[in-house]
N, C-alpha and C positions, 0 to 999 in steps of 0.2 A: 503492498499498501503506500508506506514513505515511497518510494522510486516514481510509479504512477505520478505520487501528487507535487518533489522533486520536477519530471520532466514538467509538467504543467506548468511550472512556477516559470521555467524558459518559454515558454508557447509565454509571446507578445500581440495584439492585440496592429492588425497586420502586414506579419511575415509569415511569410513561405508561398508568398503569390511574386518577389521582387523576379521583376524582367517580365514581370507575365504580363501580355498587354494587356486590358483592361472588360475588352471587349471578349476575351480568349478565357477568362478569369469567371464569367460573367457566363456564356453558352455554358462553361463544361460544369457552372452549379446547376443550373434549368435544365440539365441531362440526369444529372444527378436527384433532379426530385421525377426523375418518368426511370425510372433505374427501375424499377416495381417493375415496370410494365415488357412484354416482348419486346427485342428490338429496334424490329420494329412502325410499333406506335410508338416503340420512343422517342423515334427521333422523327414520326409526323407526330408528336406531341411538339417538341421541339421548334422544331422549321410553322408551328401555330402558333406557337407562343410569342416564334421572333417575329414573323408574322404580323400577331396586331399589335402585338404593346416594341418593339425596336421601328426609332425615328429608321428614313432614309439610309439618314450619314451611321449611323452606326452598325448599321444590314450592309454599307462599303465599307467601313475599318474590320469589318468578320471578313468580306471578302478579297480582303486586300490581305488579313491573317491567314484568310487560308491558301491560298496562290503561294507566300509568300515562306510557308510554315507550317502545311496542314498536318501532317506528325503529335504539330503543340498540343490537340485540341482536343479533347479524349472522341473514342469512337464514336458513344451518342451520338455527343454533338457534331461532332465532321457531317454526320450525317447527315442529321438535321439543317445543318449550314449550306452542304450543299446544295440542300433541297431548295433554301430559301436564294441561295445567292449568284453570279453570272456563271 
């Protein structure tokens, strides 16, 4: 138990995402929320969320990140992103 508490004390808000573009972090977080669904349904849910709630500028930033380095995204996030980006 002490080890767990010690590990948690090392964590600080905002860490763990250093160098990750905000749109990548956001779509990965969204994909995790739909992780309980089968993969194809989860990817569709991610894509629908992005279509409904993301500003076109955010979708463009996402498209740029997918083009630059698709491996930085969670696989479900990538599938959803590819459904909504050119």
